[in-house]
C-alpha positions as CSV (number, residue, x, y, z in Angstrom):
1,M,0.0,0.0,0.0
2,V,1.2,3.5,-0.7
3,F,0.2,6.5,1.4
4,A,0.7,10.1,0.4
5,V,1.1,12.2,3.5
6,D,2.2,15.8,3.4
7,G,3.4,15.3,-0.1
8,S,5.7,12.4,0.7
9,I,5.2,8.8,-0.2
10,Y,5.3,6.1,2.4
11,I,5.2,2.4,1.5
12,D,3.6,-0.1,3.9
13,S,5.4,-3.4,3.7
14,S,2.9,-5.6,5.5
15,N,4.7,-8.8,4.6
16,G,5.6,-9.4,8.2
17,M,9.2,-8.3,8.0
18,G,9.6,-5.2,10.2
19,Q,6.0,-5.5,11.4
20,R,7.1,-6.4,14.9
21,A,9.3,-3.2,15.1
22,R,6.4,-1.1,13.8
23,N,4.0,-2.6,16.3
24,L,6.4,-1.9,19.2
25,L,6.9,1.7,18.0
26,A,3.1,2.1,17.7
27,Q,2.5,0.9,21.2
28,K,5.2,3.1,22.7
29,L,4.0,6.2,20.9
30,R,0.4,5.7,22.1
31,V,1.6,5.2,25.7
32,L,3.9,8.2,25.6
33,R,1.2,10.3,24.1
34,M,-1.4,9.2,26.6
35,M,1.0,9.7,29.5
36,R,1.3,13.3,28.5
37,G,-2.4,13.6,27.9
38,W,-1.8,14.5,24.3
39,S,-4.1,13.9,21.4
40,Q,-2.7,12.9,18.0
41,E,-3.1,16.5,17.0
42,Q,-1.0,17.7,19.8
43,L,1.8,15.3,19.1
44,A,1.6,16.2,15.4
45,E,1.9,19.9,16.3
46,A,4.8,19.3,18.7
47,S,6.7,17.1,16.2
48,G,5.9,19.1,13.1
49,L,4.3,16.1,11.4
50,H,0.7,15.7,10.2
51,R,-1.9,14.1,12.4
52,T,-2.9,11.5,9.8
53,Y,0.8,10.5,9.6
54,I,0.9,10.1,13.5
55,S,-2.2,7.9,13.1
56,L,-0.6,5.7,10.5
57,I,2.4,5.2,12.7
58,E,0.2,4.3,15.7
59,R,-1.6,1.8,13.6
60,S,1.7,0.3,12.3
61,E,0.7,1.1,8.7
62,C,3.8,2.8,7.6
63,N,7.6,2.8,7.8
64,V,9.0,5.8,9.5
65,S,12.1,7.6,8.4
66,L,14.9,8.3,10.8
67,D,14.3,12.1,10.4
68,N,10.7,11.7,11.4
69,L,11.6,9.5,14.4
70,E,14.0,12.2,15.5
71,K,11.1,14.8,15.3
72,I,8.9,12.5,17.4
73,A,11.7,11.9,20.0
74,D,12.3,15.6,20.2
75,A,8.6,16.3,20.8
76,F,8.7,13.9,23.8
77,G,12.0,15.3,25.0
78,L,13.7,12.0,24.4
79,S,16.8,10.9,22.5
80,L,16.3,8.6,19.5
81,P,17.7,5.5,21.4
82,E,15.3,6.3,24.3
83,L,12.4,6.4,22.0
84,L,13.3,3.1,20.3
85,C,14.3,1.1,23.4
86,V,12.0,-1.3,25.1
87,P,11.3,0.2,28.6
88,D,11.9,-1.7,31.8
89,A,8.4,-2.9,32.6
90,A,8.7,-2.3,36.4
91,A,10.1,1.2,36.0
92,F,7.5,2.0,33.3
93,G,4.7,0.7,35.5
94,E,5.8,2.8,38.4
95,K,5.9,6.0,36.3
96,L,2.4,5.2,34.9
97,I,1.0,4.6,38.4
98,A,2.5,7.9,39.6
99,L,1.1,9.7,36.6
100,L,-2.4,8.2,37.2
101,G,-2.2,9.1,40.9
102,A,-1.2,12.7,40.0
103,N,-4.2,12.9,37.6
104,D,-6.6,11.6,40.3
105,K,-5.4,14.3,42.7
106,H,-5.8,17.0,40.0
107,E,-9.3,15.9,39.3
108,E,-10.3,16.0,43.0
109,R,-9.6,19.8,43.2
């Protein structure tokens, strides 16, 4: 499948090769975005990318260039290796619980 987003061409290679990496990236982007309380539009604005392109990434439907990965990492305040690494589950869970607790306290006000 070929997608034209922002005047660029992205080719989806859904033959299974690379699909695992795209799925992991998609999951991580969704979690990072949700942890910040961002919509896809807000991530798109922060990264300088188009919302539909963010949606394609989050659905594992396109390959992402290194340039665009850097833009996304910068939007989250991460380095490229931090964006691409698999987080330690325990540390990640602790951060998520702390974030949820902070949101609960904010809503009680």
